[in-house]
C-alpha angles and dihedrals in degrees: 000000000000091000090053091051092048091049090052091050091049092050089051093052092048090052092049092050091047093051093047094049093045089061090060103035124347091212091063089056093069113109089228094056115108090221090056091053093049094049091047092052089048091051092048090048091054094046094045093052111126097198120083119230119268095247134092116263095249114140094190092054093049090048092049089050092053093046091050091049091053091048094050090050091057096253097125094154090050090050091053091046091050091049091053092047092048091052091054091043094051093047095060110095133156136051113357095018125116114265102193098052098159092056090055091050093047090049091054090048094052093046089050092052094047090046090054091050091051093048091049089063102261115157111256089229090073090070100017105042095159104054091130094069122103124247092263092058095040095092096056094042092049089055093048094050094043090050091054094048092047091048092054090049092045092053089050094050094041102237131066111207112203120199117237101237128148117318095250094053091052092051092048090053093049090049092050090049090052092051091051092051091051091052091053097044124060090186123047119240091241091060091047092050091053091048091049090052090050090050091051088059092051093257126124115240129206094271106008109068136162112266113204092197091056092034091226148063118287144154116261115258090232091066113093110229133136116272091243091056091050091050096051091047091054091049094049092048090059084083089060092050090051089046091055092051094050093041092047092052093050093049093046093048095047091048092059097041129149085039116136093236090063106041131168095301091053090049091051089050090053091048090050091050091047089053091052090049090051089058088047091052088053091055092049090051090056091046092050090054090053093046091068090068115090119250109244125219123244108308143137094264097040095098093058100040121118097242135115124233130173091259092049088047090056089056092049091049095051096093097036089050091057092048094044092050089052092049090050092051091048090049090054092047096047102046095098097030136084141175119359093355090059092048090050093050090051092046091059090064092051091072093091134135096215108096090212093056094040092053093044093050092046091053091047094047093049087060095041096048096046095095090045095053090045088057090051092050093048092047097046098044103030106019090235119142103209097181111130096160098040094250099132123096088233118074125196129198133185111262139152119278093254091055096043096102099042102035108013097084136020141168119263103212093194090062097045110109117222095240089067112069123224092247093053090046090053091051091048089052095048094045092056092042090053091054092049092045091052092047101043105028103026099034088224131148099182092103091078091066089047092051090050091052090048091054091050091047093049092047095227132125126252095215121111111273093024091123125051146159114302094030094099094142092053090048093050091046093052093045093048094049095044092047093048095050099038094045091050090050090049092052091049091054092048094047102038108025098035097028095226094173093051091051091049089051092049091053089051092050099045110021094035091041095239094141097082101189093047093048093047094049092044091052091049096052099038095041096088091045094049092050088071124087111284095238091059097053121102115221089205091058089050091051087054092051089048090054090049091051090053093050092048097052138050088272087086089077094060124106109286090226089060095046091049090060092056111095142165116252125192112205123216110282138196137208112304096018118138128214090259088064098053104031118108142145126236134194121219108225108189132193124329094014090058086073086073099027098049125170093264091048091051089049090058089047087054092053089051091048092050090051093048092043091054089048091051091046091054089048090049090050092052090048089051090049090052090052088054095045100046103068092041091054090052094051098041091102089068092079095098096138096058122093119263094247092052092048092052089047091051094046090049091051091047091050093050090049091050094048091050090049090051092052093048092044090050091052096046095043094052093043091050092048089051093051097043098044111017093041113024102031096042092047091047092051092051090046093052090051092050092048090057093054098040112124100188143009092269088058090050093049092047090049091051093045090051089049094052093042090053092053093047094049098043092045093059091250097115126105091254092055101049094114092050091044090055092049091050093053090050087055090050091051089050091051091051087048089053089054091056090047091048092050092049091047095052093042087055091048091049091051092046088050093051093046092050091051092048093051090057097053120113117267089230088073095084099173091055093040089049090051088049092049092048091050093042087059091059112106112258095018114152096221098043092102098038137258096315092055089045090055093047094049092047090052091050093048093049092046092053094045090049091053092049092049090048090053091048091048093049092049091045093050091051094048094045091048090052091048094051091046092057094048097077093054094055116112097224110087096213090066088064088060087054089058089049091056096045095047099031093139092040089239094141092043093056091042091052090048093054094052 
């Protein structure tokens, strides 16, 4: 019965082929035609296929696909006809109708596509590769070819649907599929998997080897494998290339350790990479164990089998590939870096949205940054700079004790990692500097208790490794607490133990001439000595005079330690210099105060002292001139023997001298008031307030620098006031010149007064007349030639002195006018107040306007 049914089916197929071929060419429809035989074999091969097509059994979807294909080919009428026919075909149900409608439609679609390919000139061997077989072998060959075609379509569409036929048919299909795979692959997949695993360990396999030209692992071109297999092997072997890069960096770095260009951070980085590679080795060991199991063909249990294929390997390698790529990138970035710079470069790659990458980088950075955080802990809590390989962002250098704070330590910006802010880095630097300053300069150990309190307040541990990457809040808390307590302890030591405020006040009182009675007495007793040439003055004698001035003033009640630091200093002098030009006082600021009162700071104090000393000298000179002028003014009415014209000339000269003295005294008094009160006292008040609110030594240094800068700028000693400063000193020299002229003038008046009185004595007074005769015989005496000659010489003397005073007054007026003209253009606002004091009545302004 089965043979009869099979014969009927064959007859039907022959009839279908004959009718189809007769539509094209009646000659091809002849049973003896070769084309008829080929077409019949092809039809039987299609119908005898035991594998179902790789599409879902949906008749509507297949019909829609056919209709769309006809429409895209430009056969719109055929598409409409097909739609109408399909509607009628699908509507027929019941006895005598076709049950499997989608299979009929799919068969027609496939035949149409193959027919089109044949018409387009394709070689029939493309879809009928086994035409040379005899009729007995046709069945098996048809199944093999159909399996190949369906496998290719199934791979393209992603799923191969296998019909559930009898068990023997399924096994035959799997066997045919296996034979087809063996024909296309010269190397089995199991061997390729093992070679890929070798490559991922940096080892050449039997077929997969490292190609230096390609710079990677690849299959040899001579090995016959499908292109897809070659591609996936190449992609999987990228992991081996990355492994070689990372492993090479670790080996190279460890070979040159302990080189300075690697350091402890670089060593920690290599150790972290090695730990990650150890986890990677464990994964490879598991995969190698699975690779020994054979890879099954397509079966129901294939998806759950414990085997390893290339596709499964790609899934296993997904996470290690991400990590290995990251490690390779980090290796490239860190080759030329070390220390904090290396940690900062790695930190940049930690800012990632992928949780896998973020956790991996965080774990890696915790290991890498461990030496760096240990350096921070040791520096902040102990003041120890444990940086053998210059990796820390704080750099120390050997300096003297007085330069320890300013020059001993500094920040190295290139080594500062990005996860530590600049402000925190500055606090870290200052905290360690404070500990070293207390230990070296102050010989103090109280900082240890402050550090212990800071650790307790921050709630962190002092053991090694207690701080790490990601604990930024804990780091900031520790640094803030340590800085606050240690800086406070340092200021307490400076203020209380070393009496910083008292020393600042002593410098103000003695170097800035704030102790009035001491300065006045000192100037009185050293004045005669300083009037001598500078090269004849003994510094030891001046030191004795300084000691006398201290004992004779309220300075004697100061702290002996402060008074012992006050000394006389003779500056370098040249030919023609007087003692006034080279005399100065200095204050010996010892460790640790010399951190504030450095050599450059004391040099500026010396400039200020010289200016104030010159100002006091000018004031002292004017006071001396007044002492000389006052008794002569009171006794000027005595000149009754002089002619009227001479007396008028004398009174006029005296008046001009007095007026000039008044002008000079007005200028010097107001200038001194401005310097002492507007400059020194205001600056000191601001400095005192800033000392009270200073939180660390840097604040104290900044406050003192501001104090000193304010004095220098307001006292016309700054760089912007050099022209004004020179004009002021020319005025000072002119005032001192006036003092010498005034002394000579009043000495001449006194001598004239004495000679006039002697000429009017009675001749009976022999002793006095003899003395007068003896003196009249001296050369140049005014009364040697009698009263007439005395009157003539007095007139000449007064005339010369009047001319000299007029010249002095003219020059003084010109210089003062120039000085007052320059004051308004000065940048410092306080200098404008000086102009207001000097020209309060606008006398000079009106005088300048009338010229």
